[in-house]
C-alpha positions as CSV (number, residue, x, y, z in Angstrom):
1,M,-12.0,-18.9,-9.9
2,M,-13.0,-14.7,-9.4
3,K,-11.9,-12.8,-6.8
4,D,-12.5,-9.4,-5.3
5,I,-9.3,-8.2,-5.1
6,T,-5.6,-8.8,-7.2
7,V,-2.5,-7.2,-5.4
8,I,0.4,-7.6,-7.2
9,G,3.5,-6.5,-4.9
10,S,6.1,-6.2,-2.6
11,N,6.6,-8.2,0.8
12,M,9.0,-7.8,3.3
13,I,9.9,-8.4,7.2
14,D,9.9,-5.3,9.0
15,L,12.8,-4.6,11.7
16,T,11.3,-2.3,14.2
17,T,13.6,-0.5,16.9
18,Y,12.0,2.8,18.3
19,I,14.6,5.1,19.4
20,D,14.7,8.6,21.3
21,R,16.8,9.6,18.5
22,M,18.7,8.8,15.4
23,P,22.4,8.6,15.8
24,V,24.9,11.4,14.5
25,E,27.6,9.6,11.8
26,G,29.7,7.6,14.1
27,E,27.7,7.6,17.0
28,T,26.7,4.3,18.7
29,I,23.5,4.7,21.0
30,E,20.9,2.7,23.1
31,A,17.7,2.3,21.7
32,P,14.4,1.0,24.2
33,E,13.2,-1.1,21.5
34,F,12.9,-3.6,18.9
35,E,10.0,-5.9,17.1
36,M,10.1,-7.9,13.8
37,G,6.9,-8.4,11.9
38,F,5.9,-9.1,8.4
39,G,5.4,-5.9,6.0
40,G,6.2,-4.7,2.9
41,K,3.5,-2.3,0.7
42,G,1.7,-4.9,-1.7
43,A,1.2,-8.0,1.9
44,N,0.4,-5.3,3.8
45,Q,-2.6,-4.2,1.8
46,A,-3.3,-7.5,0.7
47,I,-3.3,-8.5,4.6
48,A,-5.5,-5.5,5.6
49,A,-8.1,-6.2,2.4
50,A,-8.1,-9.9,3.6
51,R,-9.0,-9.6,7.4
52,L,-11.9,-7.5,6.7
53,G,-13.2,-10.0,4.5
54,S,-11.9,-9.7,0.5
55,E,-11.1,-12.7,-0.7
56,V,-7.7,-12.1,-2.2
57,N,-4.8,-13.5,-4.6
58,F,-1.3,-11.9,-3.6
59,I,1.0,-12.2,-6.4
60,T,4.9,-11.9,-4.9
61,V,7.9,-13.4,-4.8
62,V,9.5,-14.5,-1.0
63,G,12.3,-15.4,-0.1
64,N,14.6,-18.6,-0.3
65,D,15.1,-18.5,3.1
66,S,13.2,-18.7,6.7
67,F,11.8,-15.3,6.9
68,G,10.0,-16.5,3.2
69,Q,8.6,-19.8,5.1
70,Q,7.5,-17.4,7.8
71,Q,5.9,-15.6,5.3
72,L,3.9,-18.0,3.4
73,E,2.8,-19.0,6.9
74,N,1.3,-15.6,7.6
75,Y,-0.4,-15.8,3.9
76,R,-2.3,-18.8,5.1
77,N,-3.6,-17.7,8.6
78,N,-4.8,-14.6,6.9
79,G,-6.9,-16.7,4.2
80,I,-5.4,-15.1,1.2
81,S,-5.1,-17.3,-1.4
82,M,-1.5,-18.6,-2.2
83,E,-2.0,-19.5,-6.0
84,G,-0.2,-16.1,-6.7
85,I,3.0,-16.9,-4.7
86,K,6.2,-17.9,-5.6
87,V,9.6,-19.1,-3.5
88,G,12.6,-16.9,-5.5
89,T,16.1,-18.1,-5.1
90,K,17.0,-14.8,-3.4
91,A,16.7,-14.2,0.5
92,S,13.8,-11.9,1.7
93,G,13.4,-8.5,1.6
94,V,13.4,-6.5,4.1
95,A,12.6,-2.9,5.8
96,P,15.0,-1.8,8.4
97,I,12.1,0.9,10.3
98,F,12.8,3.4,13.2
99,V,10.7,4.9,14.6
100,S,10.7,8.3,17.0
101,P,8.8,9.1,20.3
102,T,6.1,10.8,17.7
103,S,5.4,8.2,16.3
104,D,7.0,9.2,13.1
105,N,9.0,6.9,11.0
106,R,12.0,6.2,8.8
107,I,12.4,3.5,6.4
108,L,15.0,1.3,4.6
109,I,14.1,-1.2,1.9
110,I,16.1,-4.3,1.0
111,K,14.5,-5.5,-1.8
112,G,15.7,-9.0,-2.2
113,A,13.4,-11.7,-4.1
114,N,10.8,-9.4,-4.6
115,N,13.8,-8.1,-7.7
116,E,11.9,-11.5,-9.0
117,L,8.6,-10.3,-9.6
118,T,9.2,-10.0,-13.2
119,P,6.4,-9.3,-16.0
120,E,7.2,-13.1,-17.5
121,M,5.9,-14.0,-13.9
122,L,2.8,-12.1,-14.2
123,D,2.0,-14.2,-17.7
124,E,2.2,-17.3,-14.9
125,K,-0.5,-15.8,-13.3
126,A,-3.0,-13.9,-16.0
127,D,-6.0,-15.8,-14.9
128,L,-5.4,-14.6,-11.6
129,I,-5.7,-10.6,-13.4
130,K,-8.5,-11.8,-15.5
131,N,-10.4,-13.1,-13.1
132,S,-10.5,-10.3,-10.3
133,K,-13.0,-7.3,-9.6
134,L,-9.9,-4.8,-8.7
135,V,-6.0,-5.1,-9.3
136,V,-3.6,-3.6,-6.3
137,L,-0.3,-2.2,-7.6
138,Q,2.4,-0.5,-5.6
139,Q,5.8,0.6,-6.7
140,E,8.6,-1.2,-4.1
141,I,8.9,-4.0,-7.2
142,A,9.9,-3.0,-11.0
143,L,7.9,-0.5,-12.7
144,E,8.0,-2.4,-15.7
145,T,6.1,-5.0,-13.9
146,N,3.2,-2.3,-13.0
147,Y,3.4,-1.8,-16.5
148,Y,2.4,-5.1,-18.0
149,A,0.2,-5.3,-15.0
150,I,-1.5,-2.3,-16.4
151,D,-2.0,-3.3,-19.8
152,L,-2.7,-7.1,-18.5
153,A,-5.9,-5.1,-16.1
154,E,-6.7,-3.2,-19.5
155,K,-6.6,-6.3,-21.7
156,F,-9.3,-7.9,-19.5
157,N,-11.3,-4.4,-18.2
158,V,-10.0,-5.3,-15.0
159,P,-10.3,-1.4,-12.8
160,V,-6.4,-0.7,-11.1
161,L,-5.8,1.1,-8.1
162,L,-2.0,2.8,-8.2
163,N,-0.3,3.2,-5.0
164,P,3.0,5.4,-6.4
165,A,4.7,4.6,-2.8
166,P,7.8,4.7,-2.6
167,A,7.9,7.4,-5.0
168,N,9.6,7.3,-8.0
169,E,10.4,10.8,-10.4
170,D,10.8,8.3,-13.4
171,L,6.7,6.8,-13.3
172,N,5.7,7.5,-16.6
173,I,2.5,9.5,-16.5
174,D,0.5,7.8,-19.6
175,Y,0.1,4.4,-17.5
176,V,-0.9,6.8,-14.3
177,S,-3.5,8.2,-17.2
178,K,-4.7,4.3,-17.5
179,V,-5.6,3.5,-14.2
180,T,-9.2,4.3,-12.0
181,F,-7.4,5.3,-8.9
182,F,-4.2,6.8,-8.6
183,T,-3.3,7.3,-5.0
184,P,-0.2,9.4,-3.8
185,N,-0.3,11.0,-0.6
186,E,1.8,14.7,-0.3
187,T,5.4,13.9,-0.9
188,E,4.7,11.4,-3.7
189,L,2.4,14.1,-5.8
190,A,5.2,16.7,-5.8
191,T,7.6,14.5,-7.2
192,L,4.8,13.6,-10.1
193,T,4.3,16.7,-11.4
194,G,7.4,18.5,-9.9
195,M,4.7,21.0,-8.3
196,P,5.2,22.4,-4.1
197,T,2.6,20.6,-1.9
198,T,3.3,22.0,1.1
199,N,-0.3,23.5,1.6
200,L,-4.0,22.6,0.9
201,A,-4.3,25.2,-1.6
202,E,-0.9,24.0,-3.8
203,I,-1.9,20.3,-3.3
204,K,-4.8,20.9,-4.7
205,L,-3.0,23.0,-8.0
206,A,-1.1,19.3,-8.0
207,A,-3.7,17.5,-8.5
208,E,-5.3,19.5,-10.6
209,K,-2.4,19.2,-13.6
210,L,-2.6,15.2,-12.6
211,V,-6.2,15.3,-13.7
212,T,-6.4,17.0,-16.5
213,M,-3.9,14.9,-17.9
214,G,-6.1,11.5,-18.0
215,V,-6.6,11.0,-14.1
216,D,-9.7,9.3,-13.5
217,N,-9.7,9.3,-9.6
218,L,-6.9,11.0,-7.9
219,I,-6.9,10.6,-4.5
220,I,-4.1,12.2,-2.3
221,T,-3.9,11.0,1.4
222,L,-3.5,13.4,4.3
223,G,-2.8,11.8,7.4
224,S,-4.9,12.4,9.7
225,K,-6.6,15.1,8.3
226,G,-8.2,12.3,5.9
227,A,-8.0,11.7,2.0
228,L,-8.7,14.4,-0.7
229,W,-10.8,13.0,-3.8
230,V,-10.4,14.7,-6.9
231,D,-11.8,13.5,-10.3
232,K,-12.9,16.1,-13.1
233,N,-15.7,17.5,-12.4
234,H,-15.2,17.8,-8.4
235,N,-13.2,18.1,-5.3
236,E,-13.6,17.4,-2.0
237,I,-11.8,16.1,1.7
238,V,-12.8,13.1,3.3
239,P,-12.1,13.5,6.7
240,G,-9.8,11.1,9.1
241,L,-10.9,9.7,12.4
242,K,-9.1,11.6,14.9
243,V,-6.6,9.1,17.4
244,E,-4.1,9.4,19.7
245,A,-1.5,8.2,17.3
246,V,1.0,5.4,18.9
247,D,2.9,4.0,15.7
248,T,1.9,5.6,12.3
249,T,4.1,2.8,10.0
250,G,2.0,1.2,7.2
251,A,-1.0,3.5,8.0
252,G,-1.3,4.2,4.7
253,D,-1.1,0.3,3.6
254,A,-4.2,0.4,5.5
255,F,-5.7,3.0,4.0
256,I,-5.2,1.1,0.5
257,G,-6.2,-2.2,1.7
258,S,-9.4,-1.5,3.5
259,F,-10.5,1.0,0.8
260,A,-9.9,-1.6,-2.3
261,H,-12.2,-4.3,0.2
262,Y,-15.1,-1.6,0.6
263,F,-15.1,-0.6,-3.3
264,T,-15.2,-4.1,-4.2
265,K,-18.1,-4.7,-1.7
266,G,-20.0,-2.5,-3.8
267,E,-19.6,0.8,-1.9
268,E,-19.3,4.0,-3.6
269,I,-16.3,6.0,-3.6
270,K,-16.9,8.8,-1.4
271,E,-18.3,5.9,1.3
272,A,-15.7,3.6,0.7
273,L,-12.7,6.7,1.6
274,L,-14.4,7.3,4.6
275,H,-14.7,3.6,6.0
276,A,-10.6,3.6,4.9
277,N,-9.8,6.5,6.8
278,Q,-11.5,5.2,9.6
279,Y,-9.4,1.7,9.2
280,A,-5.9,3.6,8.9
281,A,-6.9,5.5,11.5
282,L,-6.9,2.6,13.5
283,S,-3.7,1.0,13.0
284,V,-1.9,3.8,14.1
285,T,-3.0,2.9,17.9
286,K,-0.7,0.3,17.9
287,K,2.7,-0.4,17.3
288,G,3.5,-2.6,14.4
289,T,2.1,-3.1,10.7
290,Q,0.2,-6.0,9.6
291,K,-0.1,-6.7,13.4
292,S,-2.3,-3.5,14.2
293,Y,-4.7,-4.1,11.3
294,P,-8.0,-4.9,12.8
295,R,-10.3,-7.6,11.8
296,A,-14.3,-6.9,10.5
297,E,-15.3,-7.9,13.7
298,E,-13.1,-5.8,15.9
299,L,-14.0,-2.6,13.9
300,K,-17.6,-1.8,15.7
301,E,-16.0,-2.0,18.9
302,L,-13.0,-0.2,17.9
303,I,-14.7,2.9,16.1
């Protein structure tokens, strides 16, 4: 059965600590607040798209522990198809997150069962990829699995969005040039190109380098400034929505998931980017990751 989006990627349990400051080596300090929630870049993007009304397949491996069972229940509650989800042999992936008073975050990742998402598993789920309008990938799983997913999508003529987060300098540009959408932030752009990205002029130069290497649509997320969309014919900034940020964790995933939703529902790229910027901005006005993602019916009131 045809679905709008197939997300292939990670799931995590977010262990979020709100801090006044990071402790120095050997120091123990008290933090004011702790929360546990559902995360992982793949899961976040799938949840964002599903909450907006997309039909979403999610190919992932959850842990063989209580966290994994909670993940399964979360996907059911958000209307995500369970066809692509497997219970692995390892413990769940977890992500300890530290959020400062200025809402900046530092994140550690322990992949756990996510390491069991292999190319062989994609062979088992090939029909899900074949019957999709868009495949969405990130980099919390093995690069080899992403490469295989890109090859399968190409075989089935399904467009791919690759979000190169977290950054990996080993990413093969030959595969990047096969995808329809490549969506780094400034840091990830610098990692891949080896060029500075400290201001807009430098970002545009680095972007042009990638486009000349074959990237179709390069979308660079710029936080509150919006997104820079570059292709071989033009570049333009699609502005963001100004909000009071409380917690920026998961904002990039909110952007990717909502862009995938709007694009597969028929919007032109610029319009989808504008709506994705708005969705991501609204997500940072609440604490947490997935729980900060608004549903479609909430959007009009929030905007």
